[in-house]
Biopython code that builds the backbone (N, CA, C, O; Angstrom):
import numpy as np
from Bio.PDB.StructureBuilder import StructureBuilder

atoms = [
    (1, "MET", "N", (-10.773, 19.239, 3.617)),
    (1, "MET", "CA", (-9.868, 18.347, 3.215)),
    (1, "MET", "C", (-10.939, 17.330, 3.588)),
    (1, "MET", "O", (-11.625, 17.329, 4.610)),
    (2, "GLU", "N", (-10.964, 16.228, 2.300)),
    (2, "GLU", "CA", (-11.779, 14.816, 3.143)),
    (2, "GLU", "C", (-10.927, 13.789, 2.768)),
    (2, "GLU", "O", (-10.512, 13.607, 1.624)),
    (3, "THR", "N", (-10.640, 13.033, 3.870)),
    (3, "THR", "CA", (-9.742, 11.720, 4.213)),
    (3, "THR", "C", (-10.537, 10.844, 4.100)),
    (3, "THR", "O", (-11.730, 11.033, 4.339)),
    (4, "ARG", "N", (-10.006, 9.573, 3.672)),
    (4, "ARG", "CA", (-10.824, 8.434, 4.283)),
    (4, "ARG", "C", (-9.378, 7.134, 4.846)),
    (4, "ARG", "O", (-8.149, 7.191, 4.798)),
    (5, "VAL", "N", (-10.424, 6.023, 5.368)),
    (5, "VAL", "CA", (-9.155, 4.904, 5.559)),
    (5, "VAL", "C", (-8.998, 4.016, 4.675)),
    (5, "VAL", "O", (-10.016, 4.031, 3.983)),
    (6, "ALA", "N", (-8.304, 3.267, 4.320)),
    (6, "ALA", "CA", (-8.244, 2.342, 3.186)),
    (6, "ALA", "C", (-7.074, 1.312, 3.734)),
    (6, "ALA", "O", (-6.217, 1.444, 4.608)),
    (7, "LEU", "N", (-7.343, 0.447, 3.019)),
    (7, "LEU", "CA", (-6.308, -0.753, 3.569)),
    (7, "LEU", "C", (-6.038, -1.289, 1.578)),
    (7, "LEU", "O", (-6.857, -1.521, 0.688)),
    (8, "ILE", "N", (-4.500, -1.293, 1.603)),
    (8, "ILE", "CA", (-3.990, -1.439, 0.471)),
    (8, "ILE", "C", (-3.134, -2.987, 0.629)),
    (8, "ILE", "O", (-2.084, -3.118, 1.259)),
    (9, "GLY", "N", (-3.711, -3.865, 0.049)),
    (9, "GLY", "CA", (-3.222, -5.158, -0.152)),
    (9, "GLY", "C", (-2.006, -5.941, -1.358)),
    (9, "GLY", "O", (-2.396, -6.312, -2.466)),
    (10, "ILE", "N", (-0.613, -6.085, -0.931)),
    (10, "ILE", "CA", (0.190, -6.076, -1.819)),
    (10, "ILE", "C", (0.841, -7.454, -1.768)),
    (10, "ILE", "O", (0.976, -8.207, -0.804)),
    (11, "ILE", "N", (1.156, -7.579, -2.845)),
    (11, "ILE", "CA", (2.164, -8.961, -2.993)),
    (11, "ILE", "C", (3.034, -8.966, -4.207)),
    (11, "ILE", "O", (2.761, -8.793, -5.395)),
    (12, "VAL", "N", (4.318, -9.245, -3.499)),
    (12, "VAL", "CA", (5.100, -9.197, -3.938)),
    (12, "VAL", "C", (6.173, -10.017, -4.974)),
    (12, "VAL", "O", (7.120, -9.237, -5.068)),
    (13, "GLU", "N", (6.356, -10.745, -5.470)),
    (13, "GLU", "CA", (6.177, -11.708, -6.141)),
    (13, "GLU", "C", (8.064, -11.365, -6.985)),
    (13, "GLU", "O", (8.656, -12.321, -7.485)),
    (14, "THR", "N", (8.489, -10.428, -6.985)),
    (14, "THR", "CA", (10.010, -10.216, -7.605)),
    (14, "THR", "C", (10.961, -9.425, -6.463)),
    (14, "THR", "O", (11.066, -8.217, -6.252)),
    (15, "PRO", "N", (11.394, -10.185, -6.026)),
    (15, "PRO", "CA", (12.572, -9.649, -4.824)),
    (15, "PRO", "C", (13.071, -8.135, -5.117)),
    (15, "PRO", "O", (12.929, -7.248, -4.276)),
    (16, "ASP", "N", (13.642, -7.927, -6.326)),
    (16, "ASP", "CA", (14.299, -6.855, -6.566)),
    (16, "ASP", "C", (13.197, -5.831, -6.809)),
    (16, "ASP", "O", (13.898, -5.080, -7.487)),
    (17, "SER", "N", (12.423, -5.431, -6.790)),
    (17, "SER", "CA", (11.097, -4.661, -6.737)),
    (17, "SER", "C", (11.005, -3.954, -5.251)),
    (17, "SER", "O", (10.593, -2.794, -5.262)),
    (18, "VAL", "N", (11.343, -4.526, -3.979)),
    (18, "VAL", "CA", (11.111, -4.382, -2.649)),
    (18, "VAL", "C", (12.506, -2.822, -2.642)),
    (18, "VAL", "O", (12.737, -2.316, -1.544)),
    (19, "GLY", "N", (12.834, -2.580, -3.188)),
    (19, "GLY", "CA", (13.434, -1.264, -2.934)),
    (19, "GLY", "C", (12.606, -0.295, -3.056)),
    (19, "GLY", "O", (12.039, 0.427, -2.235)),
    (20, "GLU", "N", (12.600, -0.382, -4.562)),
    (20, "GLU", "CA", (11.218, 1.100, -5.178)),
    (20, "GLU", "C", (9.950, 0.877, -4.424)),
    (20, "GLU", "O", (9.206, 1.857, -4.379)),
    (21, "LEU", "N", (9.533, -0.255, -3.797)),
    (21, "LEU", "CA", (8.137, -0.361, -3.161)),
    (21, "LEU", "C", (8.629, 0.171, -1.393)),
    (21, "LEU", "O", (7.865, 0.768, -0.634)),
    (22, "ASN", "N", (9.617, -0.108, -1.163)),
    (22, "ASN", "CA", (9.765, 0.887, 0.191)),
    (22, "ASN", "C", (10.054, 2.211, 0.094)),
    (22, "ASN", "O", (9.443, 3.150, 0.603)),
    (23, "ALA", "N", (11.288, 2.230, -0.778)),
    (23, "ALA", "CA", (10.852, 3.857, -1.179)),
    (23, "ALA", "C", (9.481, 4.744, -1.158)),
    (23, "ALA", "O", (9.256, 5.607, -0.309)),
    (24, "ILE", "N", (8.516, 4.363, -2.329)),
    (24, "ILE", "CA", (7.276, 4.521, -2.357)),
    (24, "ILE", "C", (6.840, 4.799, -0.941)),
    (24, "ILE", "O", (6.708, 5.983, -0.630)),
    (25, "LEU", "N", (6.607, 3.900, -0.072)),
    (25, "LEU", "CA", (6.044, 3.884, 1.412)),
    (25, "LEU", "C", (6.582, 4.912, 1.884)),
    (25, "LEU", "O", (5.885, 5.870, 2.218)),
    (26, "HIS", "N", (7.866, 4.921, 2.001)),
    (26, "HIS", "CA", (8.852, 6.186, 2.843)),
    (26, "HIS", "C", (8.137, 7.413, 2.131)),
    (26, "HIS", "O", (7.823, 8.246, 2.981)),
    (27, "ASP", "N", (7.885, 7.681, 1.223)),
    (27, "ASP", "CA", (6.881, 9.121, 0.789)),
    (27, "ASP", "C", (5.500, 8.978, 0.694)),
    (27, "ASP", "O", (4.851, 9.865, 0.139)),
    (28, "TYR", "N", (5.098, 8.251, 1.034)),
    (28, "TYR", "CA", (3.821, 8.656, 1.728)),
    (28, "TYR", "C", (3.522, 8.489, 3.363)),
    (28, "TYR", "O", (2.584, 8.799, 4.098)),
    (29, "GLY", "N", (4.752, 7.867, 3.536)),
    (29, "GLY", "CA", (4.772, 7.407, 5.213)),
    (29, "GLY", "C", (3.636, 8.528, 6.253)),
    (29, "GLY", "O", (3.074, 8.033, 7.230)),
    (30, "LYS", "N", (3.440, 9.876, 5.924)),
    (30, "LYS", "CA", (2.632, 10.460, 6.679)),
    (30, "LYS", "C", (0.723, 10.210, 6.794)),
    (30, "LYS", "O", (-0.164, 10.714, 7.484)),
    (31, "TYR", "N", (0.776, 9.124, 5.669)),
    (31, "TYR", "CA", (-0.877, 8.982, 5.641)),
    (31, "TYR", "C", (-0.894, 7.173, 6.023)),
    (31, "TYR", "O", (-1.978, 6.590, 6.015)),
    (32, "ILE", "N", (0.402, 6.413, 6.343)),
    (32, "ILE", "CA", (0.039, 5.490, 7.098)),
    (32, "ILE", "C", (-0.181, 5.256, 8.480)),
    (32, "ILE", "O", (0.300, 5.763, 9.494)),
    (33, "ILE", "N", (-0.875, 4.521, 8.314)),
    (33, "ILE", "CA", (-1.354, 4.171, 9.860)),
    (33, "ILE", "C", (-0.744, 2.914, 10.720)),
    (33, "ILE", "O", (-0.540, 2.996, 11.931)),
    (34, "GLY", "N", (-0.473, 1.707, 9.917)),
    (34, "GLY", "CA", (-0.176, 1.153, 9.882)),
    (34, "GLY", "C", (0.504, 0.144, 9.036)),
    (34, "GLY", "O", (0.445, 0.453, 7.846)),
    (35, "CYS", "N", (1.315, -1.290, 9.341)),
    (35, "CYS", "CA", (1.465, -2.087, 8.066)),
    (35, "CYS", "C", (2.040, -3.597, 8.647)),
    (35, "CYS", "O", (2.464, -3.805, 9.784)),
    (36, "MET", "N", (1.949, -4.391, 7.750)),
    (36, "MET", "CA", (2.173, -5.894, 8.185)),
    (36, "MET", "C", (2.614, -6.555, 6.946)),
    (36, "MET", "O", (1.999, -6.547, 5.880)),
    (37, "GLY", "N", (3.986, -7.253, 7.244)),
    (37, "GLY", "CA", (4.371, -7.770, 5.741)),
    (37, "GLY", "C", (4.450, -9.314, 6.570)),
    (37, "GLY", "O", (4.715, -9.504, 7.757)),
    (38, "ILE", "N", (4.147, -10.250, 5.584)),
    (38, "ILE", "CA", (4.367, -11.839, 5.734)),
    (38, "ILE", "C", (5.111, -12.263, 4.998)),
    (38, "ILE", "O", (4.821, -12.258, 3.802)),
    (39, "PRO", "N", (6.327, -12.776, 5.439)),
    (39, "PRO", "CA", (7.026, -13.625, 4.014)),
    (39, "PRO", "C", (6.608, -14.860, 4.067)),
    (39, "PRO", "O", (6.412, -15.345, 5.182)),
    (40, "TYR", "N", (6.379, -15.644, 2.892)),
    (40, "TYR", "CA", (5.470, -16.598, 2.646)),
    (40, "TYR", "C", (7.187, -17.482, 1.875)),
    (40, "TYR", "O", (7.419, -17.214, 0.696)),
    (41, "ARG", "N", (7.870, -18.127, 2.380)),
    (41, "ARG", "CA", (9.048, -18.902, 2.151)),
    (41, "ARG", "C", (8.972, -19.768, 1.140)),
    (41, "ARG", "O", (9.681, -19.929, 0.146)),
    (42, "GLN", "N", (7.701, -20.475, 1.658)),
    (42, "GLN", "CA", (7.020, -21.564, 0.623)),
    (42, "GLN", "C", (7.263, -21.049, -0.901)),
    (42, "GLN", "O", (8.079, -21.444, -1.734)),
    (43, "ARG", "N", (6.452, -20.214, -0.965)),
    (43, "ARG", "CA", (6.250, -19.916, -2.455)),
    (43, "ARG", "C", (6.970, -18.640, -3.091)),
    (43, "ARG", "O", (6.770, -18.125, -4.191)),
    (44, "GLY", "N", (7.981, -18.234, -1.950)),
    (44, "GLY", "CA", (8.744, -17.376, -2.488)),
    (44, "GLY", "C", (7.997, -15.548, -3.052)),
    (44, "GLY", "O", (8.314, -14.783, -3.964)),
    (45, "ILE", "N", (7.192, -15.498, -2.225)),
    (45, "ILE", "CA", (6.580, -14.354, -2.312)),
    (45, "ILE", "C", (6.575, -13.348, -0.702)),
    (45, "ILE", "O", (7.005, -13.652, 0.411)),
    (46, "SER", "N", (5.918, -12.125, -1.181)),
    (46, "SER", "CA", (5.446, -11.359, 0.417)),
    (46, "SER", "C", (4.344, -10.733, 0.222)),
    (46, "SER", "O", (4.203, -10.217, -0.886)),
    (47, "ILE", "N", (3.433, -10.616, 1.060)),
    (47, "ILE", "CA", (2.428, -10.767, 1.759)),
    (47, "ILE", "C", (2.170, -9.173, 2.521)),
    (47, "ILE", "O", (2.500, -8.863, 3.666)),
    (48, "ILE", "N", (1.623, -8.485, 1.707)),
    (48, "ILE", "CA", (2.103, -6.342, 2.944)),
    (48, "ILE", "C", (0.240, -5.999, 2.491)),
    (48, "ILE", "O", (-0.504, -5.962, 1.511)),
    (49, "SER", "N", (0.229, -5.824, 3.883)),
    (49, "SER", "CA", (-1.073, -5.252, 3.651)),
    (49, "SER", "C", (-0.697, -3.581, 5.229)),
    (49, "SER", "O", (-0.381, -3.638, 6.418)),
    (50, "ILE", "N", (-1.019, -2.246, 4.136)),
    (50, "ILE", "CA", (-1.153, -1.113, 4.650)),
    (50, "ILE", "C", (-2.423, -0.507, 4.550)),
    (50, "ILE", "O", (-3.216, -0.376, 3.618)),
    (51, "ALA", "N", (-2.425, -0.062, 6.115)),
    (51, "ALA", "CA", (-3.076, 0.900, 6.560)),
    (51, "ALA", "C", (-3.239, 2.062, 6.638)),
    (51, "ALA", "O", (-2.606, 2.566, 7.566)),
    (52, "VAL", "N", (-3.906, 2.828, 5.981)),
    (52, "VAL", "CA", (-3.784, 4.452, 5.466)),
    (52, "VAL", "C", (-5.015, 5.544, 5.698)),
    (52, "VAL", "O", (-6.165, 5.142, 5.524)),
    (53, "ASP", "N", (-4.848, 6.523, 5.975)),
    (53, "ASP", "CA", (-5.712, 7.068, 6.286)),
    (53, "ASP", "C", (-5.272, 8.906, 5.240)),
    (53, "ASP", "O", (-4.392, 9.752, 5.402)),
    (54, "ALA", "N", (-6.129, 8.806, 4.508)),
    (54, "ALA", "CA", (-5.071, 10.166, 3.313)),
    (54, "ALA", "C", (-6.775, 10.393, 2.566)),
    (54, "ALA", "O", (-7.839, 9.878, 2.911)),
    (55, "PRO", "N", (-6.456, 11.430, 1.375)),
    (55, "PRO", "CA", (-7.633, 11.604, 0.854)),
    (55, "PRO", "C", (-7.382, 11.160, -0.721)),
    (55, "PRO", "O", (-6.522, 11.532, -1.520)),
    (56, "GLN", "N", (-8.369, 10.303, -0.840)),
    (56, "GLN", "CA", (-9.155, 9.574, -2.090)),
    (56, "GLN", "C", (-7.722, 9.446, -3.299)),
    (56, "GLN", "O", (-7.060, 8.460, -3.623)),
    (57, "ASP", "N", (-7.618, 11.123, -3.815)),
    (57, "ASP", "CA", (-6.903, 11.040, -4.837)),
    (57, "ASP", "C", (-5.129, 10.550, -4.342)),
    (57, "ASP", "O", (-4.601, 9.760, -5.125)),
    (58, "VAL", "N", (-4.429, 10.916, -3.340)),
    (58, "VAL", "CA", (-3.602, 10.367, -2.357)),
    (58, "VAL", "C", (-3.197, 8.467, -2.343)),
    (58, "VAL", "O", (-2.087, 8.023, -2.632)),
    (59, "ILE", "N", (-4.186, 7.767, -2.009)),
    (59, "ILE", "CA", (-4.676, 6.403, -1.656)),
    (59, "ILE", "C", (-4.740, 5.989, -3.284)),
    (59, "ILE", "O", (-4.036, 5.015, -3.552)),
    (60, "SER", "N", (-5.432, 6.543, -4.349)),
    (60, "SER", "CA", (-5.213, 6.213, -5.633)),
    (60, "SER", "C", (-3.774, 5.870, -6.228)),
    (60, "SER", "O", (-3.213, 4.842, -6.607)),
    (61, "ALA", "N", (-3.400, 7.403, -6.119)),
    (61, "ALA", "CA", (-1.678, 7.311, -6.332)),
    (61, "ALA", "C", (-0.786, 6.455, -6.015)),
    (61, "ALA", "O", (-0.024, 5.941, -6.834)),
    (62, "LEU", "N", (-0.800, 6.146, -4.424)),
    (62, "LEU", "CA", (-0.217, 5.345, -3.781)),
    (62, "LEU", "C", (-0.184, 3.797, -4.116)),
    (62, "LEU", "O", (0.783, 3.042, -4.019)),
    (63, "SER", "N", (-1.476, 3.504, -4.534)),
    (63, "SER", "CA", (-1.996, 2.038, -4.860)),
    (63, "SER", "C", (-1.655, 2.000, -6.765)),
    (63, "SER", "O", (-1.643, 0.934, -7.379)),
    (64, "GLY", "N", (-1.423, 3.281, -7.400)),
    (64, "GLY", "CA", (-0.872, 3.146, -8.456)),
    (64, "GLY", "C", (0.945, 3.116, -9.048)),
    (64, "GLY", "O", (1.462, 2.788, -10.116)),
    (65, "LYS", "N", (1.318, 3.470, -8.156)),
    (65, "LYS", "CA", (2.420, 3.550, -8.158)),
    (65, "LYS", "C", (2.999, 2.374, -7.672)),
    (65, "LYS", "O", (4.118, 2.019, -8.042)),
    (66, "ILE", "N", (2.112, 1.540, -6.619)),
    (66, "ILE", "CA", (2.848, 0.340, -6.231)),
    (66, "ILE", "C", (2.615, -0.898, -7.321)),
    (66, "ILE", "O", (3.227, -1.959, -7.198)),
    (67, "GLY", "N", (1.684, -0.659, -8.383)),
    (67, "GLY", "CA", (0.951, -1.635, -9.262)),
    (67, "GLY", "C", (2.148, -1.553, -10.457)),
    (67, "GLY", "O", (2.609, -2.490, -11.108)),
    (68, "LYS", "N", (2.429, -0.397, -10.512)),
    (68, "LYS", "CA", (3.653, -0.708, -11.372)),
    (68, "LYS", "C", (4.421, -1.415, -11.494)),
    (68, "LYS", "O", (4.634, -2.217, -12.404)),
    (69, "LEU", "N", (5.012, -1.176, -10.453)),
    (69, "LEU", "CA", (6.210, -2.077, -9.943)),
    (69, "LEU", "C", (5.812, -3.663, -11.018)),
    (69, "LEU", "O", (4.845, -4.218, -11.539)),
    (70, "ALA", "N", (7.218, -3.818, -10.870)),
    (70, "ALA", "CA", (7.517, -5.110, -11.251)),
    (70, "ALA", "C", (7.304, -6.203, -10.538)),
    (70, "ALA", "O", (7.848, -6.302, -9.438)),
    (71, "GLY", "N", (6.418, -7.295, -11.062)),
    (71, "GLY", "CA", (6.275, -8.448, -10.152)),
    (71, "GLY", "C", (5.174, -7.847, -8.788)),
    (71, "GLY", "O", (5.520, -8.462, -7.780)),
    (72, "VAL", "N", (4.432, -7.232, -8.578)),
    (72, "VAL", "CA", (3.510, -6.524, -8.040)),
    (72, "VAL", "C", (2.847, -6.029, -7.707)),
    (72, "VAL", "O", (2.921, -4.803, -7.784)),
    (73, "SER", "N", (1.435, -6.840, -6.940)),
    (73, "SER", "CA", (0.029, -6.791, -7.128)),
    (73, "SER", "C", (-0.198, -5.736, -6.071)),
    (73, "SER", "O", (0.405, -5.683, -5.000)),
    (74, "ALA", "N", (-1.300, -4.752, -6.562)),
    (74, "ALA", "CA", (-1.717, -4.260, -4.981)),
    (74, "ALA", "C", (-3.269, -3.992, -5.721)),
    (74, "ALA", "O", (-3.611, -3.678, -6.861)),
    (75, "LYS", "N", (-4.058, -4.311, -4.353)),
    (75, "LYS", "CA", (-5.888, -3.632, -4.378)),
    (75, "LYS", "C", (-5.582, -3.049, -3.026)),
    (75, "LYS", "O", (-4.834, -3.075, -2.049)),
    (76, "THR", "N", (-7.084, -2.278, -3.833)),
    (76, "THR", "CA", (-7.271, -1.280, -2.412)),
    (76, "THR", "C", (-8.677, -1.323, -1.991)),
    (76, "THR", "O", (-9.636, -1.147, -2.742)),
    (77, "ALA", "N", (-8.741, -1.637, -0.388)),
    (77, "ALA", "CA", (-10.691, -1.723, 0.119)),
    (77, "ALA", "C", (-10.570, -0.479, 0.595)),
    (77, "ALA", "O", (-9.453, -0.077, 0.919)),
    (78, "TYR", "N", (-11.575, 0.249, 0.705)),
    (78, "TYR", "CA", (-11.824, 1.439, 1.362)),
    (78, "TYR", "C", (-13.182, 0.791, 2.210)),
    (78, "TYR", "O", (-13.944, -0.154, 2.005)),
    (79, "SER", "N", (-13.023, 2.001, 3.439)),
    (79, "SER", "CA", (-13.797, 1.948, 3.965)),
    (79, "SER", "C", (-14.933, 3.394, 3.964)),
    (79, "SER", "O", (-14.644, 4.421, 3.350)),
    (80, "ASN", "N", (-16.144, 3.245, 4.709)),
    (80, "ASN", "CA", (-17.275, 4.427, 4.559)),
    (80, "ASN", "C", (-16.831, 5.551, 5.923)),
    (80, "ASN", "O", (-17.450, 6.392, 6.575)),
    (81, "VAL", "N", (-15.399, 5.017, 5.914)),
    (81, "VAL", "CA", (-14.864, 6.228, 7.776)),
    (81, "VAL", "C", (-14.090, 7.349, 6.609)),
    (81, "VAL", "O", (-13.005, 7.235, 6.037)),
    (82, "VAL", "N", (-15.183, 8.503, 6.528)),
    (82, "VAL", "CA", (-14.858, 10.328, 6.340)),
    (82, "VAL", "C", (-14.937, 10.712, 6.849)),
    (82, "VAL", "O", (-15.912, 10.813, 7.594)),
    (83, "THR", "N", (-13.317, 11.600, 6.869)),
    (83, "THR", "CA", (-13.172, 12.285, 7.493)),
    (83, "THR", "C", (-12.819, 14.334, 7.056)),
    (83, "THR", "O", (-11.867, 14.831, 6.455)),
    (84, "ARG", "N", (-13.952, 14.950, 7.633)),
    (84, "ARG", "CA", (-13.445, 16.408, 6.958)),
    (84, "ARG", "C", (-13.063, 17.247, 8.076)),
    (84, "ARG", "O", (-13.690, 17.500, 9.105)),
    (85, "GLU", "N", (-11.587, 17.745, 7.576)),
    (85, "GLU", "CA", (-10.193, 18.606, 8.190)),
    (85, "GLU", "C", (-10.697, 20.116, 7.570)),
    (85, "GLU", "O", (-10.005, 21.119, 7.749)),
]
sb = StructureBuilder()
sb.init_structure("model")
sb.init_model(0)
sb.init_chain("A")
sb.init_seg("    ")
for serial, (resi, resn, name, xyz) in enumerate(atoms, 1):
    if name == "N":
        sb.init_residue(resn, " ", resi, " ")
    sb.init_atom(name, np.array(xyz, "f"), 0.0, 1.0, " ", f" {name:<3s}", serial, name[0])
structure = sb.get_structure()
């Protein structure tokens, strides 16, 4: 199995979606390398970066689930770092 390192950038515009977002991130916790969240209070949004190391299909599924949440946007940047397990 091959894994890739990727960064998922998330912008949360609807605070009501935070609970669902946290549940999704918890489900994929074993793939998460680290995360950083920045509340931008002046604009009423949160900016979150999630670094992951996972198979391509897992990264796509995670990003897709996050992007389907109301008031949440997600984009993924993939590295060329691929590891065979």
